[in-house]
SERO-4910 file (N, C-alpha, C, O; in steps of 0.05 Angstrom, whole numbers):
BEGIN
 pado doro    nc1    nc2    nc3   cac1   cac2   cac3    cc1    cc2    cc3    oc1    oc2    oc3
  Pro    A   -130    118   -467   -102    105   -448   -114    109   -416   -102     96   -398
  Leu    A   -139    129   -405   -147    132   -377   -155    107   -373   -151     98   -351
  Asp    A   -165     94   -387   -169     73   -374   -157     43   -360   -166     25   -346
  Leu    A   -131     49   -374   -109     40   -361    -94     44   -336    -78     28   -326
  Thr    A   -102     70   -326    -89     81   -309    -98     71   -276   -117     55   -277
  Trp    A    -91     75   -255   -102     65   -224    -92     86   -210    -73    100   -215
  Ser    A   -112     87   -188   -107    105   -170   -113     88   -141   -102     92   -119
  Cys    A   -124     76   -144   -140     60   -119   -119     48    -97   -103     31   -106
  Tyr    A   -119     54    -71    -93     37    -49   -106     10    -54    -91     -5    -67
  Gln    A   -127      2    -48   -135    -17    -49   -126    -36    -66   -129    -30    -90
  Glu    A   -114    -59    -60   -108    -80    -87   -129   -106    -89   -128   -129    -80
  Glu    A   -145    -93   -103   -165   -102   -116   -173   -104   -149   -166    -87   -165
  Glu    A   -187   -124   -157   -188   -123   -187   -206    -97   -194   -205    -87   -217
  Thr    A   -220    -87   -178   -236    -71   -180   -232    -37   -162   -235    -34   -138
  Ala    A   -226    -17   -179   -228      8   -146   -244      6   -129   -265     -5   -135
  Cys    A   -241     13   -104   -262     17    -86   -283     37    -84   -306     35    -75
  Gly    A   -267     64    -99   -290     84    -96   -286    105    -67   -288    130    -70
  Val    A   -282     95    -45   -282    109    -24   -254    120    -11   -254    139      5
  Cys    A   -232    106    -21   -205    118     -6   -199    137    -16   -205    140    -39
  Asp    A   -188    151     -5   -171    182    -19   -167    187    -43   -179    202    -59
  Ser    A   -148    173    -46   -143    172    -74   -157    165    -92   -150    175   -114
  Cys    A   -187    144    -93   -202    140   -112   -221    176   -112   -228    188   -132
  Leu    A   -222    181    -90   -241    207    -78   -234    227   -103   -249    237   -120
  Leu    A   -202    230    -97   -187    254   -108   -181    245   -142   -169    263   -154
  Arg    A   -185    224   -156   -184    215   -181   -218    228   -193   -221    242   -213
  Leu    A   -242    218   -173   -263    226   -176   -270    248   -182   -286    257   -199
  Arg    A   -257    260   -164   -263    295   -170   -249    309   -186   -255    331   -194
  Ala    A   -226    296   -191   -202    311   -219   -227    305   -250   -231    321   -269
  Phe    A   -242    275   -245   -258    280   -272   -280    298   -271   -286    315   -288
  Ala    A   -293    293   -246   -312    311   -244   -315    342   -249   -336    354   -251
  Glu    A   -280    357   -249   -276    376   -245   -272    388   -276   -274    410   -287
  Ala    A   -266    358   -285   -251    368   -315   -278    361   -338   -276    357   -363
  Gly    A   -299    362   -323   -329    349   -334   -331    334   -348   -347    336   -367
  Ala    A   -309    306   -345   -310    281   -359   -314    262   -338   -307    266   -315
  Ser    A   -329    234   -353   -321    209   -339   -310    198   -331   -292    196   -347
  Asp    A   -304    184   -312   -279    162   -311   -287    135   -324   -309    123   -322
  Pro    A   -268    128   -334   -279    109   -351   -267     71   -336   -266     48   -346
  Ile    A   -262     80   -314   -257     48   -296   -279     41   -278   -295     60   -274
  Pro    A   -284     16   -264   -307     10   -252   -299     14   -238   -275     16   -239
  Tyr    A   -321     20   -203   -311     25   -181   -330      5   -167   -353      1   -176
  Arg    A   -323     -5   -147   -340    -23   -130   -359    -16   -119   -379    -30   -121
  Arg    A   -358     14   -102   -380     25    -96   -382     53   -108   -360     63   -110
  Ala    A   -395     64   -114   -412     81   -129   -407    112   -110   -416    118    -88
  Val    A   -391    125   -126   -397    154   -101   -408    180   -125   -396    187   -146
  Pro    A   -435    191   -115   -443    211   -137   -430    229   -143   -426    246   -125
  Val    A   -418    236   -174   -401    253   -173   -407    285   -171   -422    294   -188
  Gly    A   -399    301   -155   -410    325   -155   -422    325   -125   -440    342   -122
  Gly    A   -417    309   -101   -427    306    -82   -407    324    -63   -383    328    -67
  Ser    A   -423    334    -40   -402    343    -25   -377    329     -9   -360    343      2
  Arg    A   -376    299    -10   -369    283     -1   -338    283    -23   -318    276    -10
  Leu    A   -334    288    -50   -318    303    -60   -307    335    -62   -289    343    -77
  Gly    A   -318    348    -49   -312    376    -40   -309    394    -62   -292    411    -63
  Ile    A   -337    386    -89   -339    401   -103   -360    422   -100   -382    418    -89
  Arg    A   -353    444   -109   -375    467   -104   -392    469   -127   -382    465   -149
  Arg    A   -410    474   -127   -425    483   -157   -441    501   -159   -450    506   -181
***
């Protein structure tokens, strides 16, 4: 069911991958050790400093 959820602020067919909501979602999946099942228009490296994840 997670592939049916949506967090992006943009009203597009594909999530943008760069808005605050997308970044928060990507961070949550990364911290849970899971991959996000929805496609993003712009790929953001998981675990990158932009997501605020410390390793």
